[in-house]
mmCIF file of the N, C-alpha and C atoms, coordinates in Angstrom:
data_MODEL
# 
_entry.id   MODEL 
# 
loop_
_atom_site.group_PDB 
_atom_site.id 
_atom_site.type_symbol 
_atom_site.label_atom_id 
_atom_site.label_alt_id 
_atom_site.label_comp_id 
_atom_site.label_asym_id 
_atom_site.label_entity_id 
_atom_site.label_seq_id 
_atom_site.pdbx_PDB_ins_code 
_atom_site.Cartn_x 
_atom_site.Cartn_y 
_atom_site.Cartn_z 
_atom_site.occupancy 
_atom_site.B_iso_or_equiv 
_atom_site.pdbx_formal_charge 
_atom_site.auth_seq_id 
_atom_site.auth_comp_id 
_atom_site.auth_asym_id 
_atom_site.auth_atom_id 
_atom_site.pdbx_PDB_model_num 
ATOM 1   N N  . MET A 1 1  ? 0.820   -1.192 0.000   1.00 0.00 ? 1  MET A N  1 
ATOM 2   C CA . MET A 1 1  ? 0.000   0.000  0.000   1.00 0.00 ? 1  MET A CA 1 
ATOM 3   C C  . MET A 1 1  ? 0.863   1.255  0.000   1.00 0.00 ? 1  MET A C  1 
ATOM 4   N N  . LEU A 1 2  ? 1.989   1.212  0.709   1.00 0.00 ? 2  LEU A N  1 
ATOM 5   C CA . LEU A 1 2  ? 2.865   2.370  0.759   1.00 0.00 ? 2  LEU A CA 1 
ATOM 6   C C  . LEU A 1 2  ? 3.426   2.693  -0.623  1.00 0.00 ? 2  LEU A C  1 
ATOM 7   N N  . LYS A 1 3  ? 3.700   1.668  -1.415  1.00 0.00 ? 3  LYS A N  1 
ATOM 8   C CA . LYS A 1 3  ? 4.194   1.901  -2.772  1.00 0.00 ? 3  LYS A CA 1 
ATOM 9   C C  . LYS A 1 3  ? 3.147   2.618  -3.605  1.00 0.00 ? 3  LYS A C  1 
ATOM 10  N N  . PHE A 1 4  ? 1.885   2.260  -3.412  1.00 0.00 ? 4  PHE A N  1 
ATOM 11  C CA . PHE A 1 4  ? 0.805   2.912  -4.156  1.00 0.00 ? 4  PHE A CA 1 
ATOM 12  C C  . PHE A 1 4  ? 0.743   4.393  -3.810  1.00 0.00 ? 4  PHE A C  1 
ATOM 13  N N  . VAL A 1 5  ? 0.833   4.706  -2.520  1.00 0.00 ? 5  VAL A N  1 
ATOM 14  C CA . VAL A 1 5  ? 0.773   6.101  -2.099  1.00 0.00 ? 5  VAL A CA 1 
ATOM 15  C C  . VAL A 1 5  ? 1.976   6.866  -2.624  1.00 0.00 ? 5  VAL A C  1 
ATOM 16  N N  . LYS A 1 6  ? 3.160   6.267  -2.533  1.00 0.00 ? 6  LYS A N  1 
ATOM 17  C CA . LYS A 1 6  ? 4.368   6.936  -2.997  1.00 0.00 ? 6  LYS A CA 1 
ATOM 18  C C  . LYS A 1 6  ? 4.305   7.176  -4.498  1.00 0.00 ? 6  LYS A C  1 
ATOM 19  N N  . ASN A 1 7  ? 3.879   6.194  -5.250  1.00 0.00 ? 7  ASN A N  1 
ATOM 20  C CA . ASN A 1 7  ? 3.785   6.371  -6.697  1.00 0.00 ? 7  ASN A CA 1 
ATOM 21  C C  . ASN A 1 7  ? 2.745   7.421  -7.053  1.00 0.00 ? 7  ASN A C  1 
ATOM 22  N N  . HIS A 1 8  ? 1.658   7.429  -6.334  1.00 0.00 ? 8  HIS A N  1 
ATOM 23  C CA . HIS A 1 8  ? 0.621   8.421  -6.600  1.00 0.00 ? 8  HIS A CA 1 
ATOM 24  C C  . HIS A 1 8  ? 1.132   9.825  -6.291  1.00 0.00 ? 8  HIS A C  1 
ATOM 25  N N  . MET A 1 9  ? 1.850   9.986  -5.189  1.00 0.00 ? 9  MET A N  1 
ATOM 26  C CA . MET A 1 9  ? 2.350   11.307 -4.805  1.00 0.00 ? 9  MET A CA 1 
ATOM 27  C C  . MET A 1 9  ? 3.462   11.767 -5.745  1.00 0.00 ? 9  MET A C  1 
ATOM 28  N N  . ASP A 1 10 ? 4.233   10.844 -6.280  1.00 0.00 ? 10 ASP A N  1 
ATOM 29  C CA . ASP A 1 10 ? 5.271   11.215 -7.241  1.00 0.00 ? 10 ASP A CA 1 
ATOM 30  C C  . ASP A 1 10 ? 4.679   11.808 -8.501  1.00 0.00 ? 10 ASP A C  1 
ATOM 31  N N  . SER A 1 11 ? 3.470   11.432 -8.814  1.00 0.00 ? 11 SER A N  1 
ATOM 32  C CA . SER A 1 11 ? 2.846   11.940 -10.039 1.00 0.00 ? 11 SER A CA 1 
ATOM 33  C C  . SER A 1 11 ? 2.293   13.351 -9.878  1.00 0.00 ? 11 SER A C  1 
ATOM 34  N N  . ILE A 1 12 ? 2.210   13.873 -8.667  1.00 0.00 ? 12 ILE A N  1 
ATOM 35  C CA . ILE A 1 12 ? 1.678   15.217 -8.432  1.00 0.00 ? 12 ILE A CA 1 
ATOM 36  C C  . ILE A 1 12 ? 2.828   16.209 -8.496  1.00 0.00 ? 12 ILE A C  1 
ATOM 37  N N  . SER A 1 13 ? 2.713   17.169 -9.370  1.00 0.00 ? 13 SER A N  1 
ATOM 38  C CA . SER A 1 13 ? 3.798   18.151 -9.509  1.00 0.00 ? 13 SER A CA 1 
ATOM 39  C C  . SER A 1 13 ? 3.706   19.194 -8.398  1.00 0.00 ? 13 SER A C  1 
ATOM 40  N N  . GLY A 1 14 ? 4.844   19.575 -7.866  1.00 0.00 ? 14 GLY A N  1 
ATOM 41  C CA . GLY A 1 14 ? 4.920   20.599 -6.828  1.00 0.00 ? 14 GLY A CA 1 
ATOM 42  C C  . GLY A 1 14 ? 4.577   20.114 -5.437  1.00 0.00 ? 14 GLY A C  1 
ATOM 43  N N  . ILE A 1 15 ? 4.469   18.820 -5.242  1.00 0.00 ? 15 ILE A N  1 
ATOM 44  C CA . ILE A 1 15 ? 4.073   18.305 -3.919  1.00 0.00 ? 15 ILE A CA 1 
ATOM 45  C C  . ILE A 1 15 ? 5.212   18.386 -2.912  1.00 0.00 ? 15 ILE A C  1 
ATOM 46  N N  . GLU A 1 16 ? 6.429   18.542 -3.345  1.00 0.00 ? 16 GLU A N  1 
ATOM 47  C CA . GLU A 1 16 ? 7.557   18.557 -2.409  1.00 0.00 ? 16 GLU A CA 1 
ATOM 48  C C  . GLU A 1 16 ? 7.546   19.791 -1.514  1.00 0.00 ? 16 GLU A C  1 
ATOM 49  N N  . ILE A 1 17 ? 6.756   20.805 -1.823  1.00 0.00 ? 17 ILE A N  1 
ATOM 50  C CA . ILE A 1 17 ? 6.706   22.007 -1.001  1.00 0.00 ? 17 ILE A CA 1 
ATOM 51  C C  . ILE A 1 17 ? 5.869   21.796 0.262   1.00 0.00 ? 17 ILE A C  1 
ATOM 52  N N  . TYR A 1 18 ? 4.908   20.878 0.243   1.00 0.00 ? 18 TYR A N  1 
ATOM 53  C CA . TYR A 1 18 ? 4.009   20.691 1.386   1.00 0.00 ? 18 TYR A CA 1 
ATOM 54  C C  . TYR A 1 18 ? 4.708   20.195 2.654   1.00 0.00 ? 18 TYR A C  1 
ATOM 55  N N  . PRO A 1 19 ? 5.633   19.239 2.582   1.00 0.00 ? 19 PRO A N  1 
ATOM 56  C CA . PRO A 1 19 ? 6.345   18.880 3.822   1.00 0.00 ? 19 PRO A CA 1 
ATOM 57  C C  . PRO A 1 19 ? 7.191   20.029 4.373   1.00 0.00 ? 19 PRO A C  1 
ATOM 58  N N  . ILE A 1 20 ? 7.744   20.847 3.492   1.00 0.00 ? 20 ILE A N  1 
ATOM 59  C CA . ILE A 1 20 ? 8.543   21.985 3.931   1.00 0.00 ? 20 ILE A CA 1 
ATOM 60  C C  . ILE A 1 20 ? 7.659   23.006 4.629   1.00 0.00 ? 20 ILE A C  1 
ATOM 61  N N  . ILE A 1 21 ? 6.500   23.286 4.046   1.00 0.00 ? 21 ILE A N  1 
ATOM 62  C CA . ILE A 1 21 ? 5.568   24.237 4.651   1.00 0.00 ? 21 ILE A CA 1 
ATOM 63  C C  . ILE A 1 21 ? 5.093   23.732 6.013   1.00 0.00 ? 21 ILE A C  1 
ATOM 64  N N  . SER A 1 22 ? 4.746   22.464 6.095   1.00 0.00 ? 22 SER A N  1 
ATOM 65  C CA . SER A 1 22 ? 4.260   21.935 7.375   1.00 0.00 ? 22 SER A CA 1 
ATOM 66  C C  . SER A 1 22 ? 5.366   21.956 8.435   1.00 0.00 ? 22 SER A C  1 
ATOM 67  N N  . LEU A 1 23 ? 6.604   21.690 8.054   1.00 0.00 ? 23 LEU A N  1 
ATOM 68  C CA . LEU A 1 23 ? 7.715   21.770 9.000   1.00 0.00 ? 23 LEU A CA 1 
ATOM 69  C C  . LEU A 1 23 ? 7.914   23.201 9.479   1.00 0.00 ? 23 LEU A C  1 
ATOM 70  N N  . LEU A 1 24 ? 7.821   24.164 8.574   1.00 0.00 ? 24 LEU A N  1 
ATOM 71  C CA . LEU A 1 24 ? 7.975   25.565 8.967   1.00 0.00 ? 24 LEU A CA 1 
ATOM 72  C C  . LEU A 1 24 ? 6.851   26.015 9.900   1.00 0.00 ? 24 LEU A C  1 
ATOM 73  N N  . ILE A 1 25 ? 5.619   25.613 9.611   1.00 0.00 ? 25 ILE A N  1 
ATOM 74  C CA . ILE A 1 25 ? 4.494   25.959 10.488  1.00 0.00 ? 25 ILE A CA 1 
ATOM 75  C C  . ILE A 1 25 ? 4.715   25.357 11.874  1.00 0.00 ? 25 ILE A C  1 
ATOM 76  N N  . PHE A 1 26 ? 5.097   24.091 11.923  1.00 0.00 ? 26 PHE A N  1 
ATOM 77  C CA . PHE A 1 26 ? 5.372   23.407 13.183  1.00 0.00 ? 26 PHE A CA 1 
ATOM 78  C C  . PHE A 1 26 ? 6.481   24.123 13.955  1.00 0.00 ? 26 PHE A C  1 
ATOM 79  N N  . PHE A 1 27 ? 7.570   24.446 13.281  1.00 0.00 ? 27 PHE A N  1 
ATOM 80  C CA . PHE A 1 27 ? 8.717   25.093 13.913  1.00 0.00 ? 27 PHE A CA 1 
ATOM 81  C C  . PHE A 1 27 ? 8.343   26.471 14.451  1.00 0.00 ? 27 PHE A C  1 
ATOM 82  N N  . PHE A 1 28 ? 7.703   27.302 13.630  1.00 0.00 ? 28 PHE A N  1 
ATOM 83  C CA . PHE A 1 28 ? 7.356   28.653 14.056  1.00 0.00 ? 28 PHE A CA 1 
ATOM 84  C C  . PHE A 1 28 ? 6.321   28.655 15.173  1.00 0.00 ? 28 PHE A C  1 
ATOM 85  N N  . PHE A 1 29 ? 5.392   27.721 15.144  1.00 0.00 ? 29 PHE A N  1 
ATOM 86  C CA . PHE A 1 29 ? 4.407   27.625 16.229  1.00 0.00 ? 29 PHE A CA 1 
ATOM 87  C C  . PHE A 1 29 ? 5.110   27.407 17.558  1.00 0.00 ? 29 PHE A C  1 
ATOM 88  N N  . PHE A 1 30 ? 6.055   26.480 17.616  1.00 0.00 ? 30 PHE A N  1 
ATOM 89  C CA . PHE A 1 30 ? 6.725   26.194 18.877  1.00 0.00 ? 30 PHE A CA 1 
ATOM 90  C C  . PHE A 1 30 ? 7.724   27.277 19.261  1.00 0.00 ? 30 PHE A C  1 
ATOM 91  N N  . VAL A 1 31 ? 8.301   27.962 18.299  1.00 0.00 ? 31 VAL A N  1 
ATOM 92  C CA . VAL A 1 31 ? 9.173   29.098 18.632  1.00 0.00 ? 31 VAL A CA 1 
ATOM 93  C C  . VAL A 1 31 ? 8.347   30.213 19.266  1.00 0.00 ? 31 VAL A C  1 
ATOM 94  N N  . ILE A 1 32 ? 7.196   30.515 18.678  1.00 0.00 ? 32 ILE A N  1 
ATOM 95  C CA . ILE A 1 32 ? 6.323   31.557 19.222  1.00 0.00 ? 32 ILE A CA 1 
ATOM 96  C C  . ILE A 1 32 ? 5.794   31.146 20.596  1.00 0.00 ? 32 ILE A C  1 
ATOM 97  N N  . LEU A 1 33 ? 5.420   29.879 20.735  1.00 0.00 ? 33 LEU A N  1 
ATOM 98  C CA . LEU A 1 33 ? 4.945   29.391 22.023  1.00 0.00 ? 33 LEU A CA 1 
ATOM 99  C C  . LEU A 1 33 ? 6.043   29.485 23.085  1.00 0.00 ? 33 LEU A C  1 
ATOM 100 N N  . PHE A 1 34 ? 7.252   29.115 22.731  1.00 0.00 ? 34 PHE A N  1 
ATOM 101 C CA . PHE A 1 34 ? 8.382   29.205 23.652  1.00 0.00 ? 34 PHE A CA 1 
ATOM 102 C C  . PHE A 1 34 ? 8.631   30.657 24.053  1.00 0.00 ? 34 PHE A C  1 
ATOM 103 N N  . TYR A 1 35 ? 8.571   31.574 23.104  1.00 0.00 ? 35 TYR A N  1 
ATOM 104 C CA . TYR A 1 35 ? 8.755   32.997 23.384  1.00 0.00 ? 35 TYR A CA 1 
ATOM 105 C C  . TYR A 1 35 ? 7.673   33.494 24.337  1.00 0.00 ? 35 TYR A C  1 
ATOM 106 N N  . TRP A 1 36 ? 6.421   33.072 24.108  1.00 0.00 ? 36 TRP A N  1 
ATOM 107 C CA . TRP A 1 36 ? 5.322   33.498 24.968  1.00 0.00 ? 36 TRP A CA 1 
ATOM 108 C C  . TRP A 1 36 ? 5.516   32.987 26.392  1.00 0.00 ? 36 TRP A C  1 
ATOM 109 N N  . VAL A 1 37 ? 5.959   31.756 26.523  1.00 0.00 ? 37 VAL A N  1 
ATOM 110 C CA . VAL A 1 37 ? 6.175   31.177 27.857  1.00 0.00 ? 37 VAL A CA 1 
ATOM 111 C C  . VAL A 1 37 ? 7.293   31.907 28.576  1.00 0.00 ? 37 VAL A C  1 
ATOM 112 N N  . ILE A 1 38 ? 8.356   32.236 27.888  1.00 0.00 ? 38 ILE A N  1 
ATOM 113 C CA . ILE A 1 38 ? 9.486   32.916 28.513  1.00 0.00 ? 38 ILE A CA 1 
ATOM 114 C C  . ILE A 1 38 ? 9.104   34.328 28.936  1.00 0.00 ? 38 ILE A C  1 
ATOM 115 N N  . THR A 1 39 ? 8.308   35.022 28.128  1.00 0.00 ? 39 THR A N  1 
ATOM 116 C CA . THR A 1 39 ? 7.986   36.418 28.412  1.00 0.00 ? 39 THR A CA 1 
ATOM 117 C C  . THR A 1 39 ? 6.710   36.598 29.237  1.00 0.00 ? 39 THR A C  1 
ATOM 118 N N  . ALA A 1 40 ? 6.004   35.523 29.546  1.00 0.00 ? 40 ALA A N  1 
ATOM 119 C CA . ALA A 1 40 ? 4.764   35.642 30.324  1.00 0.00 ? 40 ALA A CA 1 
ATOM 120 C C  . ALA A 1 40 ? 5.072   36.122 31.738  1.00 0.00 ? 40 ALA A C  1 
ATOM 121 N N  . LYS A 1 41 ? 4.182   36.943 32.254  1.00 0.00 ? 41 LYS A N  1 
ATOM 122 C CA . LYS A 1 41 ? 4.376   37.461 33.604  1.00 0.00 ? 41 LYS A CA 1 
ATOM 123 C C  . LYS A 1 41 ? 4.114   36.348 34.609  1.00 0.00 ? 41 LYS A C  1 
ATOM 124 N N  . LYS A 1 42 ? 4.916   36.328 35.638  1.00 0.00 ? 42 LYS A N  1 
ATOM 125 C CA . LYS A 1 42 ? 4.816   35.272 36.653  1.00 0.00 ? 42 LYS A CA 1 
ATOM 126 C C  . LYS A 1 42 ? 3.463   35.316 37.369  1.00 0.00 ? 42 LYS A C  1 
ATOM 127 N N  . GLU A 1 43 ? 2.921   36.502 37.573  1.00 0.00 ? 43 GLU A N  1 
ATOM 128 C CA . GLU A 1 43 ? 1.633   36.598 38.258  1.00 0.00 ? 43 GLU A CA 1 
ATOM 129 C C  . GLU A 1 43 ? 0.511   36.004 37.399  1.00 0.00 ? 43 GLU A C  1 
ATOM 130 N N  . TYR A 1 44 ? 0.580   36.224 36.097  1.00 0.00 ? 44 TYR A N  1 
ATOM 131 C CA . TYR A 1 44 ? -0.429  35.642 35.190  1.00 0.00 ? 44 TYR A CA 1 
ATOM 132 C C  . TYR A 1 44 ? -0.379  34.113 35.255  1.00 0.00 ? 44 TYR A C  1 
ATOM 133 N N  . ILE A 1 45 ? 0.824   33.565 35.215  1.00 0.00 ? 45 ILE A N  1 
ATOM 134 C CA . ILE A 1 45 ? 0.984   32.110 35.276  1.00 0.00 ? 45 ILE A CA 1 
ATOM 135 C C  . ILE A 1 45 ? 0.461   31.571 36.606  1.00 0.00 ? 45 ILE A C  1 
ATOM 136 N N  . LYS A 1 46 ? 0.725   32.296 37.691  1.00 0.00 ? 46 LYS A N  1 
ATOM 137 C CA . LYS A 1 46 ? 0.248   31.874 39.002  1.00 0.00 ? 46 LYS A CA 1 
ATOM 138 C C  . LYS A 1 46 ? -1.283  31.905 39.052  1.00 0.00 ? 46 LYS A C  1 
ATOM 139 N N  . ASN A 1 47 ? -1.891  32.946 38.499  1.00 0.00 ? 47 ASN A N  1 
ATOM 140 C CA . ASN A 1 47 ? -3.352  33.039 38.490  1.00 0.00 ? 47 ASN A CA 1 
ATOM 141 C C  . ASN A 1 47 ? -3.971  31.928 37.660  1.00 0.00 ? 47 ASN A C  1 
ATOM 142 N N  . VAL A 1 48 ? -3.408  31.661 36.513  1.00 0.00 ? 48 VAL A N  1 
ATOM 143 C CA . VAL A 1 48 ? -3.946  30.621 35.634  1.00 0.00 ? 48 VAL A CA 1 
ATOM 144 C C  . VAL A 1 48 ? -3.753  29.242 36.254  1.00 0.00 ? 48 VAL A C  1 
ATOM 145 N N  . SER A 1 49 ? -2.652  29.033 36.925  1.00 0.00 ? 49 SER A N  1 
ATOM 146 C CA . SER A 1 49 ? -2.414  27.720 37.535  1.00 0.00 ? 49 SER A CA 1 
ATOM 147 C C  . SER A 1 49 ? -3.347  27.464 38.715  1.00 0.00 ? 49 SER A C  1 
ATOM 148 N N  . ASN A 1 50 ? -3.907  28.506 39.299  1.00 0.00 ? 50 ASN A N  1 
ATOM 149 C CA . ASN A 1 50 ? -4.821  28.336 40.425  1.00 0.00 ? 50 ASN A CA 1 
ATOM 150 C C  . ASN A 1 50 ? -6.279  28.188 39.997  1.00 0.00 ? 50 ASN A C  1 
ATOM 151 N N  . ILE A 1 51 ? -6.581  28.315 38.733  1.00 0.00 ? 51 ILE A N  1 
ATOM 152 C CA . ILE A 1 51 ? -7.963  28.221 38.253  1.00 0.00 ? 51 ILE A CA 1 
ATOM 153 C C  . ILE A 1 51 ? -8.603  26.880 38.614  1.00 0.00 ? 51 ILE A C  1 
ATOM 154 N N  . PRO A 1 52 ? -7.953  25.745 38.398  1.00 0.00 ? 52 PRO A N  1 
ATOM 155 C CA . PRO A 1 52 ? -8.609  24.483 38.773  1.00 0.00 ? 52 PRO A CA 1 
ATOM 156 C C  . PRO A 1 52 ? -8.900  24.400 40.271  1.00 0.00 ? 52 PRO A C  1 
ATOM 157 N N  . LEU A 1 53 ? -8.027  24.942 41.090  1.00 0.00 ? 53 LEU A N  1 
ATOM 158 C CA . LEU A 1 53 ? -8.247  24.912 42.535  1.00 0.00 ? 53 LEU A CA 1 
ATOM 159 C C  . LEU A 1 53 ? -9.412  25.800 42.926  1.00 0.00 ? 53 LEU A C  1 
ATOM 160 N N  . GLU A 1 54 ? -9.527  26.956 42.273  1.00 0.00 ? 54 GLU A N  1 
ATOM 161 C CA . GLU A 1 54 ? -10.641 27.854 42.557  1.00 0.00 ? 54 GLU A CA 1 
ATOM 162 C C  . GLU A 1 54 ? -11.959 27.210 42.166  1.00 0.00 ? 54 GLU A C  1 
ATOM 163 N N  . ASN A 1 55 ? -11.997 26.533 41.023  1.00 0.00 ? 55 ASN A N  1 
ATOM 164 C CA . ASN A 1 55 ? -13.220 25.856 40.587  1.00 0.00 ? 55 ASN A CA 1 
ATOM 165 C C  . ASN A 1 55 ? -13.603 24.745 41.562  1.00 0.00 ? 55 ASN A C  1 
ATOM 166 N N  . GLU A 1 56 ? -12.608 24.044 42.049  1.00 0.00 ? 56 GLU A N  1 
ATOM 167 C CA . GLU A 1 56 ? -12.876 22.964 43.004  1.00 0.00 ? 56 GLU A CA 1 
ATOM 168 C C  . GLU A 1 56 ? -13.432 23.533 44.298  1.00 0.00 ? 56 GLU A C  1 
ATOM 169 N N  . ASN A 1 57 ? -12.884 24.647 44.750  1.00 0.00 ? 57 ASN A N  1 
ATOM 170 C CA . ASN A 1 57 ? -13.382 25.279 45.970  1.00 0.00 ? 57 ASN A CA 1 
ATOM 171 C C  . ASN A 1 57 ? -14.808 25.769 45.783  1.00 0.00 ? 57 ASN A C  1 
ATOM 172 N N  . LEU A 1 58 ? -15.118 26.326 44.620  1.00 0.00 ? 58 LEU A N  1 
ATOM 173 C CA . LEU A 1 58 ? -16.482 26.780 44.349  1.00 0.00 ? 58 LEU A CA 1 
ATOM 174 C C  . LEU A 1 58 ? -17.456 25.612 44.364  1.00 0.00 ? 58 LEU A C  1 
ATOM 175 N N  . GLU A 1 59 ? -17.060 24.504 43.756  1.00 0.00 ? 59 GLU A N  1 
ATOM 176 C CA . GLU A 1 59 ? -17.925 23.321 43.732  1.00 0.00 ? 59 GLU A CA 1 
ATOM 177 C C  . GLU A 1 59 ? -18.143 22.785 45.139  1.00 0.00 ? 59 GLU A C  1 
ATOM 178 N N  . ASN A 1 60 ? -17.101 22.762 45.939  1.00 0.00 ? 60 ASN A N  1 
ATOM 179 C CA . ASN A 1 60 ? -17.230 22.283 47.323  1.00 0.00 ? 60 ASN A CA 1 
ATOM 180 C C  . ASN A 1 60 ? -18.151 23.194 48.127  1.00 0.00 ? 60 ASN A C  1 
ATOM 181 N N  . ASN A 1 61 ? -18.020 24.496 47.928  1.00 0.00 ? 61 ASN A N  1 
ATOM 182 C CA . ASN A 1 61 ? -18.876 25.442 48.647  1.00 0.00 ? 61 ASN A CA 1 
ATOM 183 C C  . ASN A 1 61 ? -20.328 25.296 48.214  1.00 0.00 ? 61 ASN A C  1 
ATOM 184 N N  . GLN A 1 62 ? -20.558 25.082 46.924  1.00 0.00 ? 62 GLN A N  1 
ATOM 185 C CA . GLN A 1 62 ? -21.922 24.918 46.446  1.00 0.00 ? 62 GLN A CA 1 
ATOM 186 C C  . GLN A 1 62 ? -22.527 23.626 46.986  1.00 0.00 ? 62 GLN A C  1 
ATOM 187 N N  . ASN A 1 63 ? -21.741 22.570 47.032  1.00 0.00 ? 63 ASN A N  1 
ATOM 188 C CA . ASN A 1 63 ? -22.234 21.298 47.574  1.00 0.00 ? 63 ASN A CA 1 
ATOM 189 C C  . ASN A 1 63 ? -22.552 21.420 49.065  1.00 0.00 ? 63 ASN A C  1 
ATOM 190 N N  . ASN A 1 64 ? -21.734 22.160 49.793  1.00 0.00 ? 64 ASN A N  1 
ATOM 191 C CA . ASN A 1 64 ? -21.977 22.354 51.228  1.00 0.00 ? 64 ASN A CA 1 
ATOM 192 C C  . ASN A 1 64 ? -23.236 23.198 51.458  1.00 0.00 ? 64 ASN A C  1 
ATOM 193 N N  . ASP A 1 65 ? -23.480 24.172 50.578  1.00 0.00 ? 65 ASP A N  1 
ATOM 194 C CA . ASP A 1 65 ? -24.670 25.009 50.711  1.00 0.00 ? 65 ASP A CA 1 
ATOM 195 C C  . ASP A 1 65 ? -25.931 24.204 50.441  1.00 0.00 ? 65 ASP A C  1 
ATOM 196 N N  . LEU A 1 66 ? -25.860 23.226 49.548  1.00 0.00 ? 66 LEU A N  1 
ATOM 197 C CA . LEU A 1 66 ? -27.030 22.428 49.204  1.00 0.00 ? 66 LEU A CA 1 
ATOM 198 C C  . LEU A 1 66 ? -27.368 21.408 50.289  1.00 0.00 ? 66 LEU A C  1 
ATOM 199 N N  . SER A 1 67 ? -26.389 21.047 51.081  1.00 0.00 ? 67 SER A N  1 
ATOM 200 C CA . SER A 1 67 ? -26.603 20.012 52.104  1.00 0.00 ? 67 SER A CA 1 
ATOM 201 C C  . SER A 1 67 ? -27.391 20.521 53.275  1.00 0.00 ? 67 SER A C  1 
# 
């Protein structure tokens, strides 16, 4: 089956650009993500990391109020 796919793709002109484009998109996405992580403010990261705990506390308080 792999031979069929390879032969079919060889017949398409200009297809060699698609792996290059996808690699560049992948690379730039992670470079931008890495830059964002490095430059993010520590307080923002702390607030976002506490969101699951805040939701859990709200759920516990609501359950206690219903009891």
